[in-house]
N, C-alpha and C positions, 0 to 999 in steps of 0.2 A: 494709397500703396498699390503698386501694380504687380500682377502675378507674372512669374517668369513664363516665357514661351515654353511648352511642353517639349521635352526631349524623348520621343517615344522609341522603345526598344522592343523588337519582337521577342516574345517569351514562348510562343506556340503557334504552329501552323496547323491547318485543317482540323481545328479544335471544335467539336460539337458543343453548342451551349444551349441548354434548355431554359425556356421562359414560361411564365404563367404555369407553374407546376408540371411542366413537360407537355403542355398542350402546343407550344410553339418551340421550334428549334431552328437554329442557324449553325452553319459551319463556316469557320474563317480563321483569320490571323489574329491572335490576341497580342495587343501592344500595351506596354506599361511605362509610365514615367515615374521613377522613384521620387523625384523632387516634389511633384505635386500630388502624388497618390492617384493619378489618372490611370484607369484601366479601360481599354476599348476593344471592341470586336469589329474587324474590318472583313466583310464578306466578299469584297472584291467585285461586287456586282454594280459598282457605280452609284449605289445608294449612300447616304451618310452613314458614318459608323456607329454602332450601338454603344453607348457609354455604359459600362458595367459597374463602375465604382461610383460612390456617392461621398459627399462630405457630411460629417456630423458635427461640424463647428457650431451650427446653430443650437446644438444640445450641449455644448461644452465638452465634446468628446473629440480628442485629437489623436492622430495616428502616433504610436509610440516609437516607430522607426521608418526609415525610408522604404523598407521592404514590406510594409503593411498597407493594406487598402481596406475600405468599408464596402460592403456590397449589401444592397437591400435584399431582404428575403421575404417580401410581402408582394401582394398583387402581381404585376408583370415580371417583377424581379425574383419571384419564388423559383428556385431551381438553379439560379445562376451560380451561387457559391458552390453548390454541390457539383456542378458541372466542371468548375475549375479544379476542385479537388480530384474528381475522378479522372480528369486529364493529366494529373500530376503536375500541375502548374502552381498549386497553392495548398496551404494547409490551414484549418481553422484554428485560431488562437483564442477566440473569445466571441462573444455576442452581447448585444445591447438592445434593450427595449426602449423605443423612441416614439415620440409624438403622442397624440391624444388617444391613439388606440393601442398604445404599447406595441408597435410593430417591431419585428425582429430585423435587426441589422447585424450582419456577420463581419468580424474582423478576421481578415485573411493574411497570411504571411506568404508572399510570392517566393517560391522555391528557386534556388539557383538554376539556371539553365543547364540542361544535360547536353553533353556533346552527342551528336547523332552518329 
């Protein structure tokens, strides 16, 4: 089975995202594909995008709706979910403990884009 090509939509511009518990930060455009649950940060500096979302399919956990994504909240991903909430792009709707170390993954609902 092949995955569909992502159809990315901008959900926020000039969004500050914190990684590694706030030790590292980037600012850029946040893009979302509801069909695949893909969420990325494009800093516009010519470097590859930073993937913000993860799949939990290996743990038998699926998204409940197209407006949901999973974000890891451990290691370098610590702080990403809260950054998205602080920017008004998402709200936390749940969390899961996954893997051998019971690492925290956050289920976010992407909020409807506000007109500027």
